[in-house]
C-alpha positions in Angstrom: -21.7 -12.4 -25.7 -18.4 -13.7 -24.9 -16.7 -11.3 -22.1 -12.9 -10.6 -21.9 -11.9 -10.8 -18.0 -8.8 -8.3 -17.5 -6.2 -8.4 -15.2 -7.6 -6.3 -12.4 -5.9 -3.8 -10.1 -5.9 -5.5 -6.9 -4.7 -2.1 -4.7 -4.7 1.5 -6.0 -1.0 1.4 -6.8 -1.3 -1.4 -9.1 0.2 -1.3 -12.6 1.2 -5.0 -13.4 1.4 -8.4 -11.7 2.6 -12.1 -12.0 -0.6 -14.7 -12.5 0.6 -16.7 -10.5 -2.2 -19.7 -10.4 -5.2 -20.4 -12.1 -7.8 -22.0 -9.6 -10.1 -22.8 -12.8 -10.2 -24.4 -16.5 -11.0 -24.0 -19.6 -14.8 -25.2 -19.7 -15.6 -24.8 -16.2 -18.9 -22.8 -15.0 -18.1 -19.9 -12.6 -20.3 -17.9 -10.5 -20.1 -14.2 -9.2 -17.5 -14.2 -5.9 -15.9 -17.5 -7.0 -12.0 -17.3 -7.0 -10.7 -17.1 -10.5 -7.0 -17.0 -9.8 -4.1 -16.0 -7.4 -2.2 -12.9 -8.7 1.1 -11.6 -7.5 1.5 -8.0 -7.1 4.9 -6.7 -6.2 3.9 -6.8 -2.3 1.6 -9.7 -1.6 -0.5 -12.8 -3.6 -4.1 -12.3 -3.7 -7.2 -13.9 -4.8 -9.0 -12.7 -7.6 -13.1 -13.3 -7.7 -15.4 -13.3 -11.1 -17.8 -10.5 -10.9 -20.4 -12.3 -13.6 -21.3 -15.5 -14.0 -20.4 -17.6 -17.5 -18.1 -20.4 -18.6 -14.4 -20.3 -19.2 -14.1 -20.1 -22.8 -10.3 -19.8 -23.0 -7.7 -18.8 -20.9 -5.3 -16.1 -22.3 -2.6 -16.0 -19.8 -0.4 -19.0 -18.4 0.3 -19.5 -14.9 3.5 -17.9 -14.2 3.3 -15.0 -16.2 4.9 -12.1 -14.8 4.5 -8.4 -15.9 1.0 -8.6 -17.1 -0.3 -4.9 -17.3 -3.4 -3.8 -15.5 -6.4 -4.1 -18.1 -4.7 -6.8 -20.2 -6.8 -9.7 -21.1 -6.0 -12.6 -19.3 -9.3 -14.9 -20.0 -12.6 -14.8 -21.7 -16.0 -15.8 -20.5 -18.9 -17.0 -22.1 -22.4 -16.8 -22.0 -25.1 -19.4 -21.2 -25.2 -21.4 -24.4 -22.5 -19.9 -26.2 -19.4 -22.0 -27.9 -16.0 -21.7 -27.2 -15.2 -21.7 -31.4 -17.1 -18.0 -31.0 -14.4 -16.7 -29.3 -12.3 -14.1 -31.1 -8.7 -14.0 -31.3 -7.5 -11.7 -28.2 -6.1 -8.1 -29.7 -4.3 -5.4 -27.4 -6.9 -2.8 -25.9 -6.1 0.7 -25.8 -6.2 0.3 -21.9 -3.9 -2.8 -21.9 -1.4 -1.3 -24.5 -1.3 2.3 -22.9 -1.9 1.2 -19.3 1.0 1.6 -16.8 3.9 -0.1 -17.6 7.2 -1.1 -15.5 7.1 -1.7 -11.9 4.2 -1.4 -9.5 4.5 1.3 -7.0 3.2 -0.7 -4.0 4.9 0.2 -0.9 3.0 1.8 1.5 1.1 4.7 0.4 1.6 5.6 -2.8 0.4 8.9 -4.6 0.9 7.1 -8.1 -2.9 6.7 -9.6 -4.2 3.4 -11.0 -7.3 2.3 -13.0 -9.6 1.0 -10.7 -10.4 -2.9 -10.2 -12.6 -3.8 -13.2 -12.4 -7.6 -13.6 -14.2 -7.6 -16.8 -14.5 -5.9 -19.6 -17.4 -3.5 -21.2 -18.4 -1.9 -24.1 -18.3 1.6 -24.9 -20.9 4.2 -24.6 -20.4 8.1 -25.6 -16.8 7.6 -25.5 -16.6 6.1 -22.1 -16.0 2.6 -20.6 -19.3 1.4 -19.0 -18.9 -2.0 -17.1 -21.8 -4.3 -17.4 -22.3 -7.7 -16.7 -23.2 -9.9 -20.2 -26.8 -10.6 -18.3 -27.0 -7.3 -18.1 -26.0 -6.1 -21.7 -28.2 -8.6 -23.1 -31.5 -7.4 -21.3 -29.8 -3.7 -22.2 -30.2 -4.4 -26.0 -33.9 -6.3 -25.9 -35.3 -3.2 -23.9 -33.4 -0.6 -26.3 -31.8 0.8 -23.0 -28.7 3.1 -23.0 -26.2 1.4 -20.8 -24.8 4.9 -20.4 -27.9 6.2 -18.8 -27.7 3.3 -15.9 -26.5 3.6 -12.7 -24.8 0.6 -11.8 -25.0 -0.9 -8.3 -22.6 -3.8 -8.5 -19.2 -3.6 -7.3 -17.0 -0.8 -8.7 -20.2 0.6 -10.4 -20.8 -2.3 -12.8 -24.3 -2.3 -14.1 -26.0 -5.6 -13.0 -29.5 -7.4 -13.8 -31.2 -5.6 -11.4 -30.3 -2.4 -12.6 -31.5 -3.1 -16.2 -34.7 -4.6 -15.3 -36.2 -1.8 -13.4 -35.0 0.6 -15.9 -37.1 2.4 -18.9 -35.9 3.4 -22.2 -34.8 7.0 -22.4 -34.4 6.9 -18.4 -31.7 9.2 -17.3 -29.2 8.4 -15.5 -29.4 9.5 -11.7 -27.6 12.5 -10.5 -24.7 11.4 -8.5 -21.6 13.5 -7.3 -18.7 13.2 -9.4 -15.6 11.6 -7.4 -13.6 14.8 -7.6 -16.4 16.5 -5.4 -16.6 14.1 -2.5 -14.3 15.1 0.4 -11.2 16.8 -1.1 -8.8 14.3 -2.1 -5.1 14.3 -2.9 -4.1 15.1 -6.2 -2.8 12.5 -8.3 0.9 13.0 -9.3 2.1 13.7 -12.5 2.1 10.2 -14.7 5.2 9.0 -14.9 6.5 7.7 -18.9 5.7 4.2 -19.2 8.5 1.8 -17.8 10.0 4.3 -16.5 13.1 3.6 -13.8 14.6 5.6 -11.6 17.6 7.8 -12.9 21.3 7.4 -13.1 23.7 6.0 -15.0 22.3 4.3 -17.9 22.9 0.3 -17.9 24.8 0.1 -20.9 27.6 2.3 -19.5 27.5 0.5 -16.4 27.9 -3.1 -18.1 31.0 -1.5 -19.8 32.8 -0.3 -17.0 32.9 -3.6 -15.1 33.1 -5.9 -18.7 36.6 -7.2 -17.3 35.3 -8.1 -14.0 33.2 -11.3 -13.3 30.4 -10.3 -11.9 26.4 -11.9 -11.6 23.7 -9.9 -13.2 20.5 -9.9 -10.5 17.1 -9.3 -12.3 14.8 -6.5 -10.4 11.7 -8.3 -9.5 8.8 -5.8 -8.8 9.3 -5.2 -5.2 13.0 -3.8 -5.6 11.9 -2.1 -8.5 9.4 -0.1 -6.5 11.7 0.2 -3.6 14.0 1.8 -5.7 11.6 4.2 -7.6 9.7 5.4 -4.6 12.8 6.2 -2.9 14.2 8.1 -5.9 10.9 9.8 -5.7 11.4 10.8 -2.1 14.5 11.7 -2.1 14.0 14.2 -5.2 10.7 15.8 -4.5 10.8 15.4 -0.6 12.4 18.6 1.2 14.0 16.4 3.8 15.4 18.3 7.2 16.5 16.0 10.5 16.1 16.8 14.1 17.8 14.4 16.4 17.4 13.4 20.1 18.6 11.0 22.4 16.3 9.5 24.8 17.5 7.8 28.1 15.7 4.3 28.5 16.4 3.1 31.8 12.9 3.9 33.2 11.5 2.1 30.3 13.5 -1.1 30.1 13.0 -1.6 34.0 9.0 -0.8 33.6 8.9 -3.2 30.5 10.5 -5.8 32.5 7.9 -5.6 35.4 5.1 -5.5 32.9 6.5 -8.7 31.2 6.6 -10.8 34.6 3.0 -9.8 35.1 2.0 -10.8 31.2 3.8 -13.9 31.4 0.5 -15.8 32.3 -1.0 -14.4 28.9 1.7 -15.3 26.7 2.6 -11.8 25.8 6.2 -10.2 25.8 6.3 -6.1 25.3 9.2 -5.0 23.0 11.1 -1.9 23.4 9.6 -1.4 19.8 5.7 -1.7 20.9 6.3 1.0 23.7 8.4 3.2 20.6 5.0 2.7 18.3 2.6 3.5 21.6 4.7 6.9 22.4 4.6 8.1 18.6 1.0 7.3 18.5 0.5 9.4 21.6 2.4 12.5 20.3 0.2 12.6 16.7 -2.4 13.6 19.4 -0.6 15.6 21.2 0.6 17.4 18.3 -2.0 17.1 15.8 -0.2 19.5 13.4 2.4 17.0 12.8 -0.3 14.0 12.0 0.0 15.5 8.6 0.7 14.2 4.7 1.0 16.0 1.6 -1.4 15.7 -0.8 0.0 17.4 -3.9 -1.5 20.9 -3.8 -2.7 20.6 -0.2 -2.1 19.2 3.1 -4.2 16.2 4.8 -4.3 16.5 8.8 -5.6 13.3 9.8 -7.4 12.5 13.2 -6.6 9.4 14.4 -2.7 7.8 15.1 -2.4 5.4 11.9 1.3 4.3 12.7 3.5 2.3 9.8 6.1 0.5 11.2 9.1 -0.5 8.5 9.4 -4.0 8.4 12.5 -6.1 6.3 11.6 -8.6 4.0 13.5 -10.7 1.6 14.4 -8.5 -1.5 12.9 -5.2 -0.2 10.4 -3.9 2.9 7.1 -3.3 3.9 5.5 -0.8 6.2 2.3 -2.2 7.5 0.1 0.4 9.4 -1.1 0.2 12.6 -4.6 2.0 13.0 -5.6 3.9 15.8 -2.4 2.9 17.7 -3.1 5.6 20.5 -6.4 3.9 21.7 -4.9 0.3 21.8 -3.5 -1.0 24.8 0.4 -2.1 24.9 -0.1 -5.9 24.8 -2.4 -5.1 21.8 -0.5 -3.4 19.8 2.6 -5.8 20.3 0.1 -8.7 19.3 -0.6 -6.8 15.8 2.5 -5.8 15.1 3.9 -9.6 15.6 0.9 -10.5 13.2 1.7 -7.9 10.4 5.3 -8.5 10.4 4.7 -12.1 10.4 2.2 -11.9 7.3 4.7 -9.1 5.5 7.7 -11.7 5.7 5.3 -14.0 3.6 4.0 -11.3 1.5 0.1 -12.0 2.9 -0.9 -8.5 4.0 -3.6 -7.2 2.0 -3.4 -3.7 0.7 -5.1 -1.6 3.3 -2.7 -3.2 5.9 0.2 -1.7 4.2 -1.1 1.8 2.5 -1.8 4.8 4.7 -0.9 6.7 7.7 0.9 9.9 8.6 4.1 8.9 10.0 6.4 5.8 10.0 9.2 4.2 12.4 12.1 2.2 10.8 14.1 0.7 13.7 17.3 -0.9 13.2 18.9 -0.1 16.8 18.0 -4.1 16.9 20.3 -4.7 14.2 23.1 -2.7 16.5 22.9 0.3 15.0 23.1 3.1 16.7 22.1 5.7 14.1 21.0 6.7 10.8 18.6 9.0 8.8 15.3 7.6 6.7 13.8 8.1 4.0 10.4 9.9 4.6 7.9 7.2 2.7 5.6 9.6 0.6 2.7 11.0 1.3 3.7 10.8 4.9 5.1 13.9 6.9 7.7 12.3 8.6 9.8 9.3 9.8 11.5 8.0 12.8 15.0 6.4 13.0 15.2 4.9 15.9 19.2 3.3 17.1 20.1 1.2 19.8 20.2 1.5 23.3 23.7 1.8 24.3 25.1 2.1 28.0 27.2 5.5 27.8 28.3 8.0 30.5 26.3 11.1 31.1 26.0 14.0 33.6 23.6 13.5 35.9 21.3 15.8 37.5 23.3 16.8 40.6 26.4 17.3 38.2 28.0 14.2 38.9 28.9 11.5 35.9 26.8 8.3 35.8 26.0 5.6 33.2 22.5 5.4 31.4 20.9 3.6 28.5 20.7 6.1 25.8 19.2 5.8 22.4 19.4 8.0 19.4 16.3 8.9 17.4 16.3 10.9 14.5 12.9 12.4 13.0 13.3 12.9 9.4 10.5 15.7 8.3 8.7 16.9 5.1 9.4 20.6 5.4 6.5 21.3 3.2 4.2 20.0 5.8 6.3 20.5 9.2 8.6 23.3 10.0 11.3 22.8 12.3 9.5 24.0 15.8 6.5 21.8 14.9 9.0 18.7 14.4 10.7 19.4 17.7 7.5 19.5 19.8 6.6 16.2 18.2 10.0 14.9 19.1 10.0 16.1 22.6 6.6 14.6 23.4 7.6 11.1 22.2 10.6 11.4 24.0 8.5 12.5 27.2 6.5 9.1 26.9 9.7 6.7 26.7 11.4 8.7 29.2 7.9 8.3 31.4 6.4 5.1 30.3 3.9 4.9 33.0 1.7 7.4 31.1 1.2 4.7 28.4 -1.0 3.0 30.5 -3.3 5.6 31.0 
């Protein structure tokens, strides 16, 4: 029985992708786990594996095709002995036509739900889609089994050969805790209309406005669409407020210089940003109530310090997440951040590497920006905007005027999650660590 291979959801927020490259051709025999294709999401290029074995009967989507919706048929897999001439003409499936249209909401941890990765189509039983391998379906048919009553043990609950070989006709499906009864998860965001774009002036209106001026029209790629949609969502739905503080960096700069001299032989060079990451991770532990995300109808208070850091890439940005950052040394954080940033710039990050966290850092100080306000990345509870360290006149402890290297920081806070006093307490903990950098070695 020929089986359609569907465009998979390679991340929880993927809605469409580009079929960058086929790694098989029609007539090729494939095995479970074999790489079939390379697929570009808005954030990364990822490999797509086969779940079942069979023969590639037809490739339905050409290489380089962009905007392929999740659950759209992209190829047909034949069972052993089947002839390619038996492959039916592809037809639009309800999941493909009604699937999420428009840009994918990649970015860091988007709350928009997407279908679970379902590499291959499956029959329908009792009105619900049941995922099963072709061999499992054949055995079930021979034994008179209702696949809807069989619990799958394969990827994403897929029913495989072993599940049906041991099942008896009429056997009840083992009770399983429904997903909703698992540890309480975030309520999904309201569904957006297919193809929805951020609100603003209509394209036709803007084009007419500039009709008499020369311009070049720049098409929106997946990343820019995602950035636009998520920033609009953030500013329209998150009640931001801002807390500003200055931090004196002289002690940290001297401490960093000493450490870097000692680490020269190991090829490690710590940046100011490495210290900021560590300080924020420690502050999330010192003020655990600030380590919280908004989850629609509840809040989730995280236990680990998972710190996201904004990285500018061509056409947009990533926010790779350093997990358990409070438990890692400065040198380990430095090496991990360099690796994540390097792979972010080439779009080689896996979704789990840029999704999650409760808090983010955006550092434009290295670009000379003295201060700015960052937009919160939902569902995070806050984001720290870091400016440049600049030598300024300051009033010293004895009342005289001196010079110090001062860095401005602004904490953007989701008021639904963090109140003013709590945000101030968190920002104070960050500054205390930065102005007393020896504590970061404890």
